[in-house]
N, C-alpha and C positions, 0 to 999 in steps of 0.2 A: 705372512703379513697379517698378523693376528691382533685384533684389539682385546685390550684386556681391562677388567675392572677389578679395583680392588675388593677383595672378601674374604672370608675365612674358609671358602672353599678352594680345593685344589684345583687349579686349570690343567687341562689336557691338551696338547698341542700336537695335532698328527701331522709330521712332514710329509709331503708329496714327494715323489721320487722327481729327478730331473726331466723336464721335457725334451725330448728327442723327436725332431721331425726329419724324414728322409723320405727319398722317392726319386723318379725320373724326370728328365725334361726331353721330350722330343718335338720335331717338327711336326705340325698338325697335318700338314699334306703328304710326306713322304714317311712319317712314322719313324724316322731315324733318330737317334740321339744327337742332340745339338753339341757341338765339340767344346765351345767356350760361352759361358753364361754367368751372369752375376746374381747372387743371393742377396737382397737387402731385407734386413729385418724392420718392422714396424710394430712400436709400442701403442698399445690401446689402454687409454686411461679411463677411469671410470666416467660413464655419462656420455662418451665419445664414440663414434664408428670411425673418425679420421685418423688413421694412425700417425704417428710422429715418426717418419723414415729414418733410420740410422745409418746414413750413407758412409759415414767415416768406419764404420764397422763392418761394411760390406765385405763379402766373401766369393772370391771367383772360384767356381767349380768348371770341370771338364768331363768329357765323355758321356754326357747326360745323366749324370749322378751327383746328388748332394746330400749331406746330412749336416743339420743344425741343432745345437744343444743348448738349451736355455736353463740357467740356473739363477733367475730373478723372479720373483713373485710379483709380475706387473698384472694388472687387470686382464690382460690378453695379448696376444700377438697376431700379427700377419706376416706373411711372407710376399715378397715382390721379385719375379723371376725377370730379367733382362738380359737379352741376346742380340748381337748384331743382326741386322735383317728380319727382326720380328717383332711382333706387337707385344709389349710387356703383359704378364699375368699376375693378377692379386689372387693371394688364396682367400679362403673363408677365416674368419675369427678363430682363433686356436686358443682354447682354455690352458691355463698353466698347470691344471691338474690331470691333462689328458694321457699324460705318460708317454707311450711310444706311439708315434703317428705316423702314417703313410699318405704322403701327398704327390701324387703325380700331375704334370703339368705338359699340356701340348699348347705349342706357341705357334699363332699364324703368321705367315711370311707378311712383311711389311717393309717398306723402304724407310731407310734411316733417315734421321735429320743429321746429314753429314756435311763438312765443309774442310777449309783450309784456313789457317792463319797465317799471315805474312807479316815480316818486319817493315818498318818504316822505308827500309830499301827495296822492297820486293822479294827479298828471299824468304824460302820457308822457314817458319819459327817454331822449332822443335821444342818439347817439354813445356809448352805454355799451358796455364790453367785455363779453361773455358767453362763458365758457368752458364746453367740454362734457368733463365728466370720464368717461372708460371704463375699463375693466380693462386695467392694463399700461401706461397713459399718465399720466405724473406732472405735475399741474397745480400750478404756483407762482403766489402771489400777492407781487407786490413793490409795497409801498405801495397803489395803486389800479389797477394795471396787471397782467394776465395775459401782457405783450408779449414777454417774454422766453424764453418757452416753445416751442421749436422745434416739438415733437411735438404740442402742444395744440391741437384745433380751436377757433378763436376767432372770433366773429361780431362784429359792431357794429351797434348798434339804428339804425334810420333815424329820420326826422323825427317819424314816430309811435311810435317806442319799439319797433318789431318787429324781429324776428330770426328766422332760419331755421338749421337744420342739415339735414344729410342724416340720415335716421331710423337711430340706431345699433341695432346688435344686442345684446341682453343687458342689463345693468343700466348705469345712466347716472346721473350727477348734472348738474346745472346751476349755475354759479357767475355772477353779476353784480357788477361792481365799478364805482364811479365817486366822484366826489369827495362825492357825496351820500350813499352808503353801500353796503351790502353785502346780496345776497340770495342763498340756495340753495334748491334744491328736488331731489328725487330722481325717479326714473322712475315712482313710485307715486303722489305726491301732485301732480307738476306738470301732468299730462294732466286732472287733473280742473278745473283754474281756466287752465292755459296763461298764468299770470300769475307774474311775478317781482317782488315790491315790495320797494325797497330800504329797509333798516332804516339809520338814522342810525349813523354810526361812534360807537364809545365813545372813551374816553379815560381813562388812567391816570396818577395822579400819586402820589407818595410818597417815602419815604427808604429808602436802603440803608445797613446798618451792618455793620462788620466788627468783633464784639465790642462794645465800647463806643465806639468811635471811627467816625465818619462815614468811608463808602465813598466818597472823594472821586475822582472821575474813572472809577469804575467803571462798565462797561456792564451794562444791565439788559434781560432780555428777557422777552415774554408768549407764552406757548405755550396755546392755547385748546384745550379738551378735544373733540378731533374723533373721539373713539371710536364715536359713533352712526353717523359716514360709513363705518367700516371694515367693521362686521359682515357676513360674508359677501360683500362686494362686491370686494375689491382694488382699490379706486380711491383712488390716492394724491394727498394734497393737502399742498402745502407752505406754512408762512406763519408767520416769525417776525421781527416787529417788535422794534426794540431802541431804547434810550434811554441817555443818558449822565448820570451823577450830577455836580452841581457840586462846589463846594469843601466844601459841608456835606452831602454825599449825598443832596441831594434831585435828582428826575428826574420828567420827564413823558415820556409815550410816548402819540402821537397815532395817529389813524386806526387804532384797536384793533377787531380784529372783534369784533362783537356777540354774543358766545357767551362764557360763563363759563370759566375755565382756572386758570393758573398763573403767577406772576411770580417771577423768581428773578435773581440775580448771574450774570454769565457770567465764570467762572473761565478765564482766558487763561493757558497754559502754554506757554513756549518750549520747543520739541523740538530734538533734535540736528540741526544745520544750521540753515535758516532757517525750518521749519515750525512752526506753532502748533496747539494742542489748544484749541477753546471748548468747555468745558462748562458747563451750566446746573447751578447749585447754590441749596441754600437755597430751593426752590420752595415758594411760599406760595400758598394758594388765594385767588382773588379772583373775587367775583361781577361779573358785568358786566351791565348794562342798555344798551339801543341809546340812544344820545342823551347818556348822563350820564357823569359823572365818578366813577370808583373810586378809593378811597384805600388803600393799602398799605405796610406796613413790611416791609422783607426784611432778614433777620438780626437781629442784636443780641441773640440769645439764646445759650445754651451757655456754654462756657468754654474758656480756653486748653488746648490740649495740647501740651506740651513734651518733646521728646526728644533723642536723640543718635544719631547713624549712626556704627559704628565699622567701618573697611575690616579685611578680613581679609587682610593682605598689601597689597602695593603693585602696584597694576595698571599695565599696558603704558601706558596713556592717563590722562594726570592727570585728577583728579576735581576739579570745581568745587563 
């Protein structure tokens, strides 16, 4: 990653060898190799010491040994070692030009953040994604999956519906999502039951109007009221499902989070160039109940406002 300035001189670029980091992972008390653990890479960008953890690219290792080979010239790297029943450990900063590095880790025993996910009928929910929300980590739900969030810790339940995370420090929230439904709990309530029970998804149907005319082809969005998750926690959660109205302005939004919120039309404005602005407008309160269909009419009120824009002089660029 070499900046170059045009000149008559010949530039010499020296290529570094690939960075290779390997070592051992043992229990700090018994000194025995840890049988199963995960290695998560963290990218360090210039001017920052907080790594962007690449959880989608994490690797599983066994028998207390690991090897990671890096071939991208970022400003630096860190490694995070996670193992069941142990406190996670983060490495020092690893420079991209260090070549071959040996880093050994000793993990202290620690109780996991563990629990079980249940289906709405009370049976164990196997293969369900569970996301761990902590301060500064953005958790995004798309459909019934958290899988596109690089920086979000995600676990998948086993055949008995069980999951675990290394126990986080500070406030946290747990989110579970599957075809059968959605569940959430915070760090105050979850330890009491250690259970996440899925509530069935809700559904919204209705009609969007622009004045007295149907909003044919308009996009509609739903935004649940997530205020109760934000107070004092700084835990970020994103979720914005959309539907599209037919020629009569009628729409349906499936897989709605079972939390009351607001539905509205998406006003799409084309900006200079190829960009667009997507702005929810006409937001209308919607009471949501798990497993039920809520009905709402968006727009249809108010009255037209008609005006005229007059240019003061001739601009250099023609105005459409």
